[in-house]
C-alpha positions, 0 to 999 in steps of 0.5 A: 081373748088374747087376740083382742088385747090392746085393741081399741074400737075406733069409734071409742076413740072418737067418743073419747075425743068428743068427751075431751073437747066437751071437758075443755068447753066445760072448763071454759064455761065454769071459769067464765061463769065464776068470773061473771058471778064474782063480777056480779057480786062486786057490782052489787056491792058497789051499787049498794055502797053508792046508794048508801052514800046517796041516802047519807047525802039525802039526810045531810041535805034534808038536815041543812034545808030544815035548819035553813027553813027554821032559821029563815022562819025564826027571823023572817026578813029581820035576820042579822047579817051573821044569820043571813050568812049562816043561812046562805052557807046552809042553802049552799051546802044543801045545793052542793049535796044535790050535785057535785060534778067535781067530786062525783059525790052529789046525789045526782052523780051518786044516783047515776053511778049506782045505776051504772053499777046496777046495769053492770051487775045485771049484765054479769048476772045474765052472763053467769046464767048463760054459763051455768046453762052451758055447763049443765049442757056440757056435763049432760053431754059428757055423761051421754058420750060416756054412756055411748062407750058402754052401751054402743048406742051411737045416738047417744054420742050424737045427742052429746055432740048436739048438747055440746054445741048448745053449751058452746052457743050459751058460752058465746051468748054469755061472753058477747051477748049476755043481755040478748037472750033472756031466759030468767 
């Protein structure tokens, strides 16, 4: 026993290096996953806010159109000039609520912006799911590689290496091609 003191099996060094690399890749996948999750939440809030603004504009537009229709019906073609001016103001306001290219706050522009935020949210969620799968694969790989040190079953380190590569592949997909592979 005293002759084996300090002796490290060279295969254990390789497995330890594999575990270190898997842990490094795991750290990246976890960090990227958290970032994607935060982005998805932010884009979801942005889309919700824009759709709420869209609904408020719709209510205002409907109120203006209803007021104009009531005033128009009340006076028909015999409206005094002041009533005609008010009627035109309400009609103009209703049209402005439909589209305001200068401020990007018309219903048309708000819907476009909300859909863009939803698309960004969906891409971030897709990336997040890929990072989650990557993290799971790497965590399992670390456990298997650790088990190889204890049991000496070399196949465990090969499986761990394969799972590590699979995890890295999911990281690459999540980072560059999050919408290319649909798993959920």
